[in-house]
Each structure stands twice: as structure tokens, then as C-alpha cells.
N, C-alpha and C positions, 0 to 999 in steps of 0.2 A: 385909625390908622395902624398903630400897632398890632392889633389884632388880625389885621389884614395880611401884614408882613409875615407874622408868626404863621399863619395857616398858609401863607405860599411857601415858607421855608418847611414846615412841615411836609407840605404836598412834595416838595422839591425832595427832601431826604427820603420821603418814604417810597417814590416812584424811582429813585436812584437806587436805594437798596432793591426794587423788583428788578431793574435793568441790569445792576452789576451781579445779581446771584441768579440770573434765568439764562439757560442756553437753549436753544433750540426756536426763538421766534415767539411770536404774540400768543400762540394756544399754550404754549409750555409755562408761558408767566401767568397765565389765567388761575391755578391754582394759589400762588401767591398772591396775586391781586386780590382774587375774592377773600383770601385771608386777611389782608391789610384793609381793605375796606368796609368787610363788614367788623371788624375789630374795633375799627375808628368809630364806627356808626355813619359812617359816608352814605350809608345808600343801605336798604333793606336786601334780603335776598330776592324778592321779585322785582325790585327796582334794579339790581345788578344784572339781572337777566334782561331787564329790558336796556340797559346799556351795553350788555354783551350784543344783542339782537341790534341795534343802533351802528355799535361799532362795525359789528361784519356786514352791513348792509352799506356801510357809506365807502366811497372810494379811500384808500391809503392802507397803511399799517394797522394792524388790528391792535398792538399794542399801542400805538400813536395816539389812535382815536380813542380807545377806553380810556387813556391818563389825560386826554385833551377833555372829555366830557366830563370825568369826574372832577378836575380840577376847575371846570365851569362851573358846575352844578356847587361847587365849596367856594369859590373867590373870584368868581366872573373871569375877565380875560386875563388877569395877574395868575389866577391859580391855574388855568389853562395853559398857559407860556411857563411857568413854573415846574407842573406836573410834567408838561410834553418833553420840556428839556431834563429832567431829572431821569424819565425814562431813556432817552436816546442819547444821553452825554456818555453813559458806560459804554455803552457798544460805538461810538465814534473813536472813544479814547482806545478801547482794547484794539479795533481794527487797525488804527493807527500802529500800534505794537506790534500786532500780527503781521501787518504789511511790510513792515520793516524786519521784523526776525524771520518771516516764513520762509524765505530760501535756505536761510541758515539751519533750521530746524525741522522742515518736511520731511526729511529722512530720519529723523530721531525715533527712535522705537517709544519712548516716554510720551511725544507727542501722539504719535499713532496709538498706543495704548489707552491715552486718556478718551482720546475721537471715538474707539472702539467702545469705551464705557460709558460716555455720553449720551451716545446714540439711543441706546436701550432706556437709558435713564428720564429723555426725552418724550419717548414713545408712551413711558409709563405715565409721565405727568399728563401728558395730553387725554390719554385714556379716563384717567382720573377726574379730571375736567370734565369730559364728557359724561360721564356716568353722574356727578355730581350736577351738573345742570340739566339733564335728563330726567333724574330725580325730581328735581326741583321744577321743572316746565310740567312734567307727566303726572308726577303725583306729590302738588304741595303740600297736600294734608297727610301724606304717609300713603304706602300701601295698605288697603284695605279694601275689602269688599264693594264697598260705596264708591270707590274711584274706578270700578268696572262699571257702575249702575248708567252712567251718562253718555251720552255720545261723545264728548269733549274727546275723551281718551281713545277713541276707536279713529276717529277724524284726526287725531295727531299721529296716530300709527300709520294711517293710510298717506297721508302728507309726507310721512318721515320715511317710508317703504317706496313712494313715488320718485322723491327727490334723490334718495340714495341709488335707484336703478339710473335715474338721468345722469348722476354724477359719474358713475362707473362706465357709464357710456359716452362719457366724455363731452356731456352737454356743456355749454359755456354757464361757469359760476353765477353771471349775472343773470343770466336768462332763468337759472334754476331758483335764485331769489326771488326775482319778478313773478315767478310762475306760483310760488309757495306764497307770496303776499296775497296775491290775487286770489288762489283758492282759499287760503284763510278767511279773506274779505268775506268772500261769497258765501261760504259755509257758515261764518259767523252769522250774516245776515238770513241765511235761509233756515238756521236754526236757532235764530234770537238769541244768540249767545251774547252773554257780558260783553262789553270792550274794555 
């Protein structure tokens, strides 16, 4: 029982820190979440990619889904509760403070400057996460000639390109996710890929 409580407190502290120091939503916290989960051996890189896919494909906030999923894997229901509480509590507290003070500080040059500095930082964090995940998904064994010898890499690029075009054409994200899953299953069975 003591071990479970300690694990829940560790999950809470880890996700509280992630929630407190990450600006810009779920994807901006991905690099920090990735680092914490891998450092604590809560998941392998491949499992983390699967967590991300599941979290992105289910309803709700990405950060909440990820923390809940990892918490469940580590300590069951209590782990999910404490990890989720940890990731949402900082935002809740900060929003309460901001809502109370926003009218007073909205014209402040310091606040405007801070927001101007945070926006490109968030874009950079999201970009780094995308590159890191793409490298893991497309080149799990590193970039080499053998990575381009099988059909998997080309199928992944085609699915990515098709889904990117659909996203730019404003096709609903749920439809894009469903279509990519169906294409992935169909191609996987058609080419006898390992699942």
C-alpha cells in the first residue's frame, strides 16, 4: 500500500511539474512529458508513441489523456487520478489568478511582451516534438539505406501526405483519424505487415 501511495505521489509531482512549466497546451508539453516518462522508465519510446496515438485518437484533451493513460499503466485507477490531477491543477490555479488579474494587467507592456515571447517558444516546442515523434515512427532504427528498402516507409509517407492535404482542406479531424486508421489496417493486411 505504501508503494502505491508513493507511486501516486510521484505521478502527481511529475505531472504537476509538467503542467506548471508548459505553456501552449498538450502538444507543447509533449517534449517535457516524453523526457519524464522515458527518464522514469514508465514506458519505452515505442510504447510512448502508442500512448500518443491513443491519446490523440480519443476524446478530450491530449495532456489529460496522456497523463491518465500513463497513470493507469503505472498505478491503476489511483495512478490515473493523481496523474490527471497533477497535470490539470496548475492550469486551473493559473487561470483563476489570471481571470482575477487580467483586467488590471491586459494593457501592461510586460504582459504583452511575455505573451509575444511565449508564442514562438510554444511553436518551437511543438515542432521539436513533431520531429522527434516522426523520427521514432518512420525511422525506429535510425536513418539508413535499409530504412528505405521496405514498403512501410513509403506507405507512411503516403498516408501522412494524404492526411496533411485533408487537414489543409479543413476535413474534420475525426474523419481524418478514422480514415488513417482504416488505411493503415487495410495496407497492413494487404502487405502482411506486423501489427
